[in-house]
C-alpha positions as a Markdown table, in Angstrom:
| # | Residue | x | y | z |
|---|---|---|---|---|
| 1 | Unk | 96.7 | 62.2 | 146.2 |
| 2 | Unk | 95.0 | 59.1 | 148.5 |
| 3 | Unk | 93.7 | 60.0 | 152.2 |
| 4 | Unk | 97.3 | 58.2 | 153.0 |
| 5 | Unk | 99.4 | 60.3 | 150.9 |
| 6 | Unk | 97.9 | 63.8 | 152.5 |
| 7 | Unk | 98.4 | 62.1 | 155.9 |
| 8 | Unk | 102.0 | 61.4 | 155.2 |
| 9 | Unk | 102.4 | 64.9 | 154.1 |
| 10 | Unk | 101.0 | 67.0 | 156.8 |
| 11 | Unk | 103.3 | 64.6 | 159.6 |
| 12 | Unk | 106.2 | 65.4 | 157.2 |
| 13 | Unk | 105.7 | 69.5 | 157.8 |
| 14 | Unk | 105.2 | 69.0 | 161.2 |
| 15 | Unk | 108.6 | 69.8 | 162.2 |
| 16 | Unk | 108.7 | 73.1 | 160.4 |
| 17 | Unk | 105.3 | 74.1 | 162.1 |
| 18 | Unk | 107.0 | 73.1 | 165.2 |
| 19 | Unk | 109.5 | 75.4 | 164.3 |
| 20 | Unk | 107.7 | 78.3 | 163.8 |
| 21 | Unk | 105.7 | 78.3 | 166.3 |
| 22 | Unk | 108.6 | 77.6 | 169.1 |
| 23 | Unk | 109.6 | 81.2 | 167.5 |
| 24 | Unk | 106.2 | 82.7 | 167.7 |
| 25 | Unk | 105.5 | 81.3 | 171.3 |
| 26 | Unk | 102.2 | 80.0 | 170.2 |
| 27 | Unk | 101.3 | 76.2 | 170.4 |
| 28 | Unk | 100.8 | 74.1 | 167.5 |
| 29 | Unk | 98.3 | 71.1 | 167.4 |
| 30 | Unk | 97.4 | 68.6 | 164.8 |
| 31 | Unk | 94.1 | 66.7 | 164.8 |
| 32 | Unk | 93.8 | 63.4 | 162.8 |
| 33 | Unk | 90.0 | 63.9 | 162.6 |
| 34 | Unk | 90.1 | 60.5 | 160.6 |
| 35 | Unk | 91.4 | 58.8 | 163.9 |
| 36 | Unk | 90.5 | 61.5 | 166.5 |
| 37 | Unk | 94.0 | 61.8 | 167.8 |
| 38 | Unk | 95.6 | 65.3 | 168.1 |
| 39 | Unk | 99.3 | 66.0 | 168.3 |
| 40 | Unk | 100.5 | 68.7 | 170.8 |
| 41 | Unk | 103.3 | 70.5 | 170.7 |
| 42 | Unk | 105.9 | 71.0 | 173.5 |
| 43 | Unk | 105.1 | 74.9 | 173.3 |
| 44 | Unk | 101.3 | 73.6 | 173.6 |
| 45 | Unk | 101.8 | 71.8 | 176.4 |
| 46 | Unk | 104.0 | 74.3 | 178.6 |
| 47 | Unk | 101.4 | 77.0 | 177.9 |
| 48 | Unk | 99.1 | 75.2 | 180.2 |
| 49 | Unk | 101.8 | 74.0 | 182.6 |
| 50 | Unk | 102.8 | 70.4 | 181.4 |
| 51 | Unk | 105.9 | 69.0 | 180.0 |
| 52 | Unk | 105.8 | 66.4 | 177.1 |
| 53 | Unk | 105.6 | 63.4 | 178.6 |
| 54 | Unk | 102.0 | 64.6 | 181.0 |
| 55 | Unk | 99.9 | 65.0 | 178.0 |
| 56 | Unk | 98.4 | 62.3 | 175.5 |
| 57 | Unk | 98.1 | 63.1 | 172.1 |
| 58 | Unk | 94.2 | 62.4 | 172.2 |
| 59 | Unk | 91.1 | 65.1 | 171.5 |
| 60 | Unk | 90.1 | 64.6 | 175.2 |
| 61 | Unk | 93.1 | 66.0 | 177.0 |
| 62 | Unk | 92.0 | 69.4 | 175.0 |
| 63 | Unk | 88.3 | 69.6 | 176.0 |
| 64 | Unk | 88.3 | 68.4 | 179.8 |
| 65 | Unk | 90.9 | 71.2 | 180.4 |
| 66 | Unk | 88.4 | 73.9 | 178.5 |
| 67 | Unk | 86.5 | 75.9 | 181.1 |
| 68 | Unk | 83.2 | 75.2 | 181.7 |
| 69 | Unk | 81.4 | 78.2 | 180.7 |
| 70 | Unk | 83.3 | 77.7 | 177.7 |
| 71 | Unk | 82.4 | 74.3 | 176.0 |
| 72 | Unk | 79.8 | 74.7 | 174.2 |
| 73 | Unk | 80.8 | 77.9 | 172.7 |
| 74 | Unk | 84.0 | 75.9 | 171.9 |
| 75 | Unk | 82.9 | 72.8 | 170.5 |
| 76 | Unk | 79.6 | 74.7 | 168.8 |
| 77 | Unk | 82.9 | 76.0 | 166.4 |
| 78 | Unk | 84.2 | 73.3 | 166.1 |
| 79 | Unk | 81.5 | 71.4 | 164.4 |
| 80 | Unk | 80.2 | 74.4 | 162.7 |
| 81 | Unk | 83.7 | 74.1 | 160.8 |
| 82 | Unk | 84.3 | 70.4 | 160.4 |
| 83 | Unk | 80.5 | 70.3 | 159.3 |
| 84 | Unk | 81.0 | 73.3 | 156.7 |
| 85 | Unk | 78.8 | 75.6 | 158.2 |
| 86 | Unk | 81.7 | 78.3 | 158.4 |
| 87 | Unk | 84.6 | 78.9 | 156.8 |
| 88 | Unk | 87.1 | 80.1 | 159.2 |
| 89 | Unk | 87.9 | 78.2 | 162.5 |
| 90 | Unk | 88.6 | 80.8 | 165.5 |
| 91 | Unk | 87.2 | 81.2 | 168.8 |
| 92 | Unk | 88.8 | 82.0 | 172.3 |
| 93 | Unk | 88.2 | 80.0 | 175.7 |
| 94 | Unk | 90.2 | 79.3 | 178.3 |
| 95 | Unk | 91.8 | 76.5 | 179.9 |
| 96 | Unk | 93.0 | 74.9 | 182.8 |
| 97 | Unk | 96.2 | 75.2 | 183.9 |
| 98 | Unk | 98.4 | 72.9 | 185.6 |
| 99 | Unk | 98.6 | 74.9 | 189.6 |
| 100 | Unk | 94.7 | 75.3 | 188.2 |
| 101 | Unk | 94.6 | 79.2 | 187.0 |
| 102 | Unk | 92.9 | 79.5 | 183.9 |
| 103 | Unk | 94.7 | 80.7 | 180.5 |
| 104 | Unk | 93.0 | 82.7 | 177.6 |
| 105 | Unk | 93.9 | 81.2 | 174.9 |
| 106 | Unk | 92.9 | 82.8 | 171.0 |
| 107 | Unk | 92.5 | 79.3 | 169.2 |
| 108 | Unk | 92.9 | 79.1 | 165.3 |
| 109 | Unk | 93.1 | 76.4 | 162.7 |
| 110 | Unk | 92.9 | 75.8 | 159.2 |
| 111 | Unk | 91.3 | 72.1 | 158.1 |
| 112 | Unk | 91.9 | 69.4 | 155.0 |
| 113 | Unk | 88.6 | 68.9 | 152.9 |
| 114 | Unk | 88.6 | 65.5 | 150.9 |
| 115 | Unk | 85.6 | 64.7 | 149.2 |
| 116 | Unk | 83.5 | 67.1 | 151.7 |
| 117 | Unk | 85.1 | 65.3 | 154.6 |
| 118 | Unk | 87.8 | 66.8 | 157.0 |
| 119 | Unk | 90.9 | 64.9 | 157.5 |
| 120 | Unk | 92.9 | 67.1 | 159.1 |
| 121 | Unk | 92.9 | 70.3 | 161.0 |
| 122 | Unk | 96.1 | 72.0 | 162.0 |
| 123 | Unk | 96.4 | 75.3 | 164.1 |
| 124 | Unk | 97.8 | 77.4 | 167.2 |
| 125 | Unk | 97.0 | 78.6 | 170.5 |
| 126 | Unk | 98.1 | 81.6 | 171.3 |
| 127 | Unk | 98.8 | 82.9 | 175.4 |
| 128 | Unk | 96.3 | 86.2 | 175.4 |
| 129 | Unk | 96.2 | 85.9 | 179.1 |
| 130 | Unk | 97.9 | 89.3 | 179.4 |
| 131 | Unk | 95.4 | 90.9 | 177.1 |
| 132 | Unk | 92.3 | 89.6 | 178.6 |
| 133 | Unk | 93.7 | 91.2 | 182.3 |
| 134 | Unk | 93.9 | 94.0 | 180.6 |
| 135 | Unk | 90.7 | 94.2 | 179.1 |
| 136 | Unk | 88.8 | 93.1 | 182.5 |
| 137 | Unk | 91.4 | 95.6 | 184.4 |
| 138 | Unk | 89.8 | 98.3 | 181.7 |
| 139 | Unk | 86.5 | 97.3 | 182.0 |
| 140 | Unk | 86.6 | 97.9 | 186.0 |
| 141 | Unk | 87.9 | 101.0 | 185.0 |
| 142 | Unk | 85.0 | 101.7 | 182.4 |
| 143 | Unk | 82.9 | 100.6 | 185.4 |
| 144 | Unk | 84.0 | 102.8 | 187.7 |
| 145 | Unk | 84.1 | 105.9 | 186.2 |
| 146 | Unk | 80.4 | 105.3 | 184.8 |
| 147 | Unk | 79.4 | 104.7 | 189.4 |
| 148 | Unk | 81.1 | 107.9 | 190.0 |
| 149 | Unk | 80.1 | 110.2 | 186.8 |
| 150 | Unk | 76.2 | 108.5 | 187.8 |
| 151 | Unk | 77.3 | 109.6 | 191.6 |
| 152 | Unk | 77.7 | 113.2 | 190.3 |
| 153 | Unk | 74.7 | 113.1 | 188.0 |
| 154 | Unk | 72.8 | 111.8 | 191.2 |
| 155 | Unk | 74.6 | 114.7 | 193.5 |
| 156 | Unk | 74.0 | 117.8 | 191.0 |
| 157 | Unk | 70.1 | 116.3 | 190.7 |
| 158 | Unk | 69.6 | 117.0 | 194.2 |
| 159 | Unk | 71.4 | 120.4 | 194.8 |
| 160 | Unk | 69.0 | 121.3 | 191.7 |
| 161 | Unk | 66.4 | 120.0 | 193.2 |
| 162 | Unk | 67.3 | 121.4 | 197.0 |
| 163 | Unk | 67.3 | 124.6 | 194.7 |
| 164 | Unk | 64.7 | 124.8 | 193.1 |
| 165 | Unk | 62.4 | 123.7 | 195.9 |
| 166 | Unk | 64.1 | 127.0 | 197.5 |
| 167 | Unk | 62.8 | 128.9 | 194.5 |
| 168 | Unk | 59.0 | 127.0 | 195.1 |
| 169 | Unk | 59.2 | 127.8 | 198.4 |
| 170 | Unk | 59.9 | 131.9 | 197.7 |
| 171 | Unk | 57.0 | 131.4 | 195.3 |
| 172 | Unk | 55.0 | 130.2 | 197.8 |
| 173 | Unk | 55.7 | 132.6 | 200.7 |
| 174 | Unk | 54.8 | 135.4 | 197.4 |
| 175 | Unk | 51.4 | 133.9 | 196.3 |
| 176 | Unk | 50.5 | 133.7 | 199.6 |
| 177 | Unk | 50.7 | 136.8 | 201.3 |
| 178 | Unk | 48.0 | 138.6 | 199.6 |
| 179 | Unk | 45.4 | 135.9 | 200.7 |
| 180 | Unk | 46.8 | 135.9 | 203.6 |
| 181 | Unk | 46.6 | 139.7 | 204.2 |
| 182 | Unk | 43.1 | 140.2 | 203.0 |
| 183 | Unk | 42.1 | 136.7 | 205.2 |
| 184 | Unk | 43.9 | 139.5 | 208.2 |
| 185 | Unk | 42.1 | 142.6 | 207.0 |
| 186 | Unk | 38.9 | 140.9 | 206.8 |
| 187 | Unk | 39.8 | 139.8 | 210.6 |
| 188 | Unk | 40.4 | 142.7 | 211.6 |
| 189 | Unk | 37.1 | 144.9 | 209.4 |
| 190 | Unk | 34.7 | 141.9 | 212.1 |
| 191 | Unk | 37.0 | 142.8 | 215.0 |
| 192 | Unk | 36.5 | 146.2 | 214.6 |
| 193 | Unk | 32.7 | 146.2 | 213.6 |
| 194 | Unk | 31.9 | 144.2 | 216.6 |
| 195 | Unk | 34.0 | 146.3 | 218.9 |
| 196 | Unk | 31.9 | 149.3 | 217.7 |
| 197 | Unk | 28.5 | 148.0 | 217.1 |
| 198 | Unk | 28.1 | 148.5 | 213.6 |
| 199 | Unk | 25.1 | 146.2 | 213.8 |
| 200 | Unk | 22.1 | 146.3 | 216.5 |
| 201 | Unk | 22.2 | 142.8 | 217.3 |
| 202 | Unk | 19.1 | 143.7 | 219.5 |
| 203 | Unk | 16.8 | 143.2 | 217.2 |
| 204 | Unk | 15.9 | 140.7 | 214.0 |
| 205 | Unk | 16.3 | 142.9 | 211.5 |
| 206 | Unk | 20.3 | 144.2 | 213.0 |
| 207 | Unk | 21.0 | 140.9 | 213.7 |
| 208 | Unk | 20.0 | 139.6 | 210.2 |
| 209 | Unk | 22.3 | 142.0 | 208.7 |
| 210 | Unk | 24.9 | 141.3 | 211.0 |
| 211 | Unk | 25.0 | 137.6 | 209.8 |
| 212 | Unk | 24.5 | 138.6 | 206.4 |
| 213 | Unk | 27.4 | 140.5 | 206.6 |
| 214 | Unk | 29.4 | 137.5 | 208.5 |
| 215 | Unk | 28.6 | 134.8 | 205.9 |
| 216 | Unk | 29.7 | 137.4 | 203.2 |
| 217 | Unk | 33.1 | 137.8 | 205.0 |
| 218 | Unk | 33.2 | 134.1 | 205.6 |
| 219 | Unk | 32.6 | 133.1 | 201.6 |
| 220 | Unk | 35.6 | 135.7 | 201.5 |
| 221 | Unk | 37.4 | 133.6 | 203.5 |
| 222 | Unk | 36.6 | 130.2 | 202.4 |
| 223 | Unk | 37.6 | 131.8 | 198.4 |
| 224 | Unk | 41.1 | 132.4 | 199.3 |
| 225 | Unk | 41.4 | 129.6 | 201.5 |
| 226 | Unk | 40.7 | 127.8 | 198.7 |
| 227 | Unk | 43.0 | 129.5 | 196.3 |
| 228 | Unk | 46.3 | 128.9 | 199.1 |
| 229 | Unk | 44.8 | 125.6 | 198.9 |
| 230 | Unk | 44.9 | 125.3 | 195.2 |
| 231 | Unk | 48.7 | 126.3 | 195.2 |
| 232 | Unk | 50.1 | 123.8 | 197.4 |
| 233 | Unk | 48.5 | 121.3 | 195.6 |
| 234 | Unk | 50.3 | 123.1 | 192.0 |
| 235 | Unk | 53.5 | 122.8 | 194.1 |
| 236 | Unk | 53.1 | 119.0 | 195.2 |
| 237 | Unk | 52.1 | 117.8 | 191.9 |
| 238 | Unk | 55.1 | 119.6 | 190.8 |
| 239 | Unk | 57.6 | 118.2 | 193.3 |
| 240 | Unk | 56.2 | 114.4 | 192.9 |
| 241 | Unk | 58.7 | 112.0 | 192.5 |
| 242 | Unk | 57.0 | 109.1 | 189.9 |
| 243 | Unk | 58.4 | 108.4 | 186.8 |
| 244 | Unk | 54.8 | 107.7 | 184.8 |
| 245 | Unk | 55.0 | 108.4 | 181.0 |
| 246 | Unk | 52.0 | 110.9 | 180.5 |
| 247 | Unk | 50.7 | 110.9 | 177.0 |
| 248 | Unk | 50.1 | 114.5 | 176.4 |
| 249 | Unk | 51.0 | 117.7 | 174.7 |
| 250 | Unk | 53.4 | 119.9 | 175.4 |
| 251 | Unk | 50.8 | 122.4 | 175.7 |
| 252 | Unk | 49.5 | 121.1 | 179.3 |
| 253 | Unk | 52.6 | 121.7 | 181.0 |
| 254 | Unk | 53.3 | 125.1 | 179.7 |
| 255 | Unk | 50.0 | 126.0 | 181.1 |
| 256 | Unk | 50.8 | 124.7 | 184.4 |
| 257 | Unk | 53.8 | 126.5 | 184.8 |
| 258 | Unk | 52.7 | 130.1 | 183.4 |
| 259 | Unk | 49.7 | 129.4 | 186.2 |
| 260 | Unk | 52.6 | 129.1 | 188.9 |
| 261 | Unk | 54.4 | 131.7 | 187.9 |
| 262 | Unk | 51.3 | 133.6 | 186.7 |
| 263 | Unk | 51.6 | 136.0 | 190.3 |
| 264 | Unk | 55.0 | 136.8 | 189.5 |
| 265 | Unk | 54.2 | 138.0 | 186.1 |
| 266 | Unk | 51.5 | 139.7 | 186.3 |
| 267 | Unk | 53.4 | 141.8 | 189.6 |
| 268 | Unk | 56.5 | 142.4 | 186.5 |
| 269 | Unk | 53.7 | 143.7 | 184.0 |
| 270 | Unk | 55.6 | 140.9 | 181.8 |
| 271 | Unk | 53.6 | 140.8 | 178.5 |
| 272 | Unk | 53.6 | 136.9 | 177.6 |
| 273 | Unk | 52.4 | 135.7 | 174.3 |
| 274 | Unk | 51.5 | 132.0 | 173.4 |
| 275 | Unk | 51.1 | 130.0 | 169.6 |
| 276 | Unk | 50.0 | 127.0 | 170.9 |
| 277 | Unk | 50.5 | 125.3 | 167.2 |
| 278 | Unk | 51.5 | 121.6 | 168.1 |
| 279 | Unk | 48.6 | 119.4 | 168.1 |
| 280 | Unk | 50.6 | 116.3 | 169.0 |
| 281 | Unk | 50.7 | 114.3 | 171.8 |
| 282 | Unk | 53.7 | 112.7 | 172.7 |
| 283 | Unk | 55.0 | 110.7 | 175.2 |
| 284 | Unk | 57.1 | 112.2 | 178.1 |
| 285 | Unk | 57.8 | 113.1 | 181.9 |
| 286 | Unk | 55.1 | 115.5 | 182.5 |
| 287 | Unk | 56.9 | 116.9 | 186.3 |
| 288 | Unk | 60.2 | 117.1 | 184.5 |
| 289 | Unk | 59.0 | 118.9 | 181.4 |
| 290 | Unk | 57.3 | 121.5 | 184.2 |
| 291 | Unk | 60.8 | 121.8 | 185.3 |
| 292 | Unk | 62.6 | 122.4 | 182.4 |
| 293 | Unk | 59.6 | 125.0 | 181.0 |
| 294 | Unk | 59.6 | 126.5 | 184.7 |
| 295 | Unk | 63.5 | 126.9 | 185.2 |
| 296 | Unk | 63.4 | 128.5 | 181.2 |
| 297 | Unk | 60.5 | 131.4 | 182.3 |
| 298 | Unk | 61.7 | 131.5 | 186.0 |
| 299 | Unk | 65.2 | 132.4 | 184.0 |
| 300 | Unk | 63.9 | 135.3 | 181.7 |
| 301 | Unk | 61.7 | 137.1 | 184.6 |
| 302 | Unk | 64.5 | 137.3 | 187.2 |
| 303 | Unk | 66.6 | 138.2 | 183.9 |
| 304 | Unk | 64.2 | 140.9 | 183.2 |
| 305 | Unk | 64.2 | 142.3 | 187.1 |
| 306 | Unk | 67.8 | 142.1 | 187.3 |
| 307 | Unk | 68.3 | 144.4 | 184.1 |
| 308 | Unk | 65.5 | 146.6 | 184.8 |
| 309 | Unk | 64.1 | 145.1 | 181.3 |
| 310 | Unk | 61.4 | 148.1 | 179.8 |
| 311 | Unk | 58.2 | 146.5 | 178.5 |
| 312 | Unk | 59.2 | 142.7 | 178.9 |
| 313 | Unk | 57.9 | 140.3 | 176.8 |
| 314 | Unk | 57.7 | 136.4 | 176.4 |
| 315 | Unk | 56.8 | 134.6 | 173.7 |
| 316 | Unk | 56.1 | 130.6 | 173.9 |
| 317 | Unk | 55.6 | 128.7 | 170.5 |
| 318 | Unk | 54.9 | 125.0 | 170.1 |
| 319 | Unk | 55.5 | 123.6 | 166.3 |
| 320 | Unk | 54.8 | 119.9 | 165.2 |
| 321 | Unk | 58.0 | 119.6 | 162.2 |
| 322 | Unk | 59.1 | 116.3 | 160.9 |
| 323 | Unk | 57.6 | 114.4 | 163.1 |
| 324 | Unk | 59.3 | 116.5 | 166.3 |
| 325 | Unk | 57.2 | 118.7 | 168.6 |
| 326 | Unk | 59.2 | 121.9 | 169.0 |
| 327 | Unk | 59.2 | 124.2 | 171.6 |
| 328 | Unk | 60.7 | 127.8 | 171.5 |
| 329 | Unk | 60.9 | 130.1 | 174.7 |
| 330 | Unk | 62.1 | 133.3 | 173.3 |
| 331 | Unk | 62.7 | 136.5 | 176.1 |
| 332 | Unk | 63.3 | 140.8 | 175.4 |
| 333 | Unk | 65.6 | 140.8 | 177.8 |
| 334 | Unk | 68.7 | 141.5 | 176.3 |
| 335 | Unk | 70.8 | 138.3 | 176.0 |
| 336 | Unk | 73.6 | 136.4 | 176.8 |
| 337 | Unk | 77.0 | 137.6 | 176.2 |
| 338 | Unk | 78.6 | 135.1 | 173.2 |
| 339 | Unk | 82.1 | 135.1 | 175.5 |
| 340 | Unk | 79.3 | 133.0 | 178.1 |
| 341 | Unk | 76.6 | 131.2 | 175.8 |
| 342 | Unk | 78.9 | 128.4 | 174.9 |
| 343 | Unk | 78.7 | 127.6 | 178.6 |
| 344 | Unk | 75.3 | 128.0 | 180.1 |
| 345 | Unk | 74.6 | 123.9 | 180.3 |
| 346 | Unk | 77.9 | 123.2 | 182.3 |
| 347 | Unk | 77.5 | 122.2 | 186.0 |
| 348 | Unk | 77.3 | 125.3 | 188.5 |
| 349 | Unk | 77.7 | 128.1 | 185.7 |
| 350 | Unk | 75.4 | 130.8 | 186.7 |
| 351 | Unk | 75.0 | 134.1 | 184.9 |
| 352 | Unk | 73.0 | 135.1 | 188.1 |
| 353 | Unk | 75.0 | 136.3 | 191.4 |
| 354 | Unk | 76.2 | 133.6 | 194.0 |
| 355 | Unk | 72.7 | 135.2 | 196.1 |
| 356 | Unk | 70.5 | 133.8 | 193.1 |
| 357 | Unk | 72.3 | 131.7 | 191.0 |
| 358 | Unk | 73.6 | 127.5 | 191.8 |
| 359 | Unk | 74.1 | 127.2 | 188.3 |
| 360 | Unk | 72.5 | 123.8 | 188.0 |
| 361 | Unk | 69.0 | 124.5 | 186.3 |
| 362 | Unk | 69.5 | 124.4 | 182.7 |
| 363 | Unk | 72.6 | 121.9 | 183.7 |
| 364 | Unk | 69.8 | 119.3 | 184.9 |
| 365 | Unk | 67.4 | 120.9 | 182.3 |
| 366 | Unk | 69.4 | 119.3 | 179.5 |
| 367 | Unk | 69.9 | 116.5 | 180.9 |
| 368 | Unk | 66.3 | 115.9 | 181.1 |
| 369 | Unk | 65.8 | 117.2 | 177.7 |
| 370 | Unk | 68.6 | 115.0 | 176.2 |
| 371 | Unk | 69.0 | 112.1 | 178.1 |
| 372 | Unk | 65.5 | 111.0 | 179.9 |
| 373 | Unk | 63.7 | 112.2 | 176.8 |
| 374 | Unk | 66.3 | 111.6 | 173.7 |
| 375 | Unk | 65.4 | 115.0 | 172.9 |
| 376 | Unk | 67.6 | 118.5 | 172.2 |
| 377 | Unk | 67.5 | 121.8 | 174.2 |
| 378 | Unk | 69.8 | 124.7 | 172.6 |
| 379 | Unk | 70.2 | 128.1 | 173.2 |
| 380 | Unk | 70.5 | 131.1 | 170.7 |
| 381 | Unk | 70.5 | 135.1 | 170.9 |
| 382 | Unk | 67.8 | 136.5 | 168.5 |
| 383 | Unk | 66.7 | 140.2 | 168.4 |
| 384 | Unk | 66.6 | 141.9 | 171.3 |
| 385 | Unk | 66.9 | 138.4 | 173.4 |
| 386 | Unk | 67.7 | 134.8 | 173.9 |
| 387 | Unk | 66.0 | 131.6 | 172.5 |
| 388 | Unk | 65.8 | 128.6 | 174.3 |
| 389 | Unk | 64.2 | 125.3 | 171.6 |
| 390 | Unk | 63.3 | 122.6 | 173.5 |
| 391 | Unk | 63.0 | 119.3 | 170.6 |
| 392 | Unk | 61.0 | 116.3 | 171.8 |
| 393 | Unk | 60.7 | 112.9 | 169.4 |
| 394 | Unk | 56.8 | 112.2 | 168.5 |
| 395 | Unk | 56.8 | 108.5 | 170.2 |
């Protein structure tokens, strides 16, 4: 069969194809590639608002109506198929309707090759505007929900920060109480000695003794002031809003947390045992990891106090396992009821009374570990207490 016979065969089948497309509500196109003539069915034209006699049968009638943003991709698909680089011709693009709006079409076709050359292509346009509109509405809803969740997370983060700040202020007051009392005691003692004339300043020896005493007391005051300053620096660094990545061992934030909580640990006579087995450095947001560890250890201390735990103990262990850094923080505070342990990472859920708990600490801790650090934070009851496990990937 020669080329002319093939063309005649395709032409004779056109009426049948038109009948089929009328039934399916698709628009038929039939492209004579050799002569660059295109037959557009009546329904093809109606799809974009035209009568049968308003559109000529040539390739440019289609091309000039393609949306400017879709022209390059549509033509690339045509050329790739005609040149045999792809086996199936199918693409989605927009055509301009007669009244100016855009119609989304799914364009599919098949060609007849003779000696490696496409001489004819037949295809269909399916109007998918309604589907695309639904997809767009869905995208808007998804975007809206994402924004709502982001705002919710931001609000929870802010509330958690304020709650932790309140706890920090309480701890600062606790740490400052003893140094301030000591400074006040020194000042009162100096006043009393001066009032009682404990030193005879009328002679050089008595004056020297008084000055030596003053210098000693002033040195003590300076040491106490330095302690107060150090406390402020610790808490100021803890609340730095920066998001700089630190390349350090996990031991570093643990030591800083224990330094911050040292007065409370000593006051409650809590035994803290440490196993620093991890030696790998990892990339972390140190202040965020500080918040997580502080929250877990502080919860253990509060639980000891609420339950009046005898011989309270906290065991912290770090390990390097299969390329991951694992931190385990365990206590002997009686554990968490199995009825609620599955909810402790939920926002606003707290095992403490309303006065002492916001229910945001563990929620934010899980967010920090799993979303910000792509790690894992889990909890389990073990022996006579509870264990929190932090898993961080080595970067």
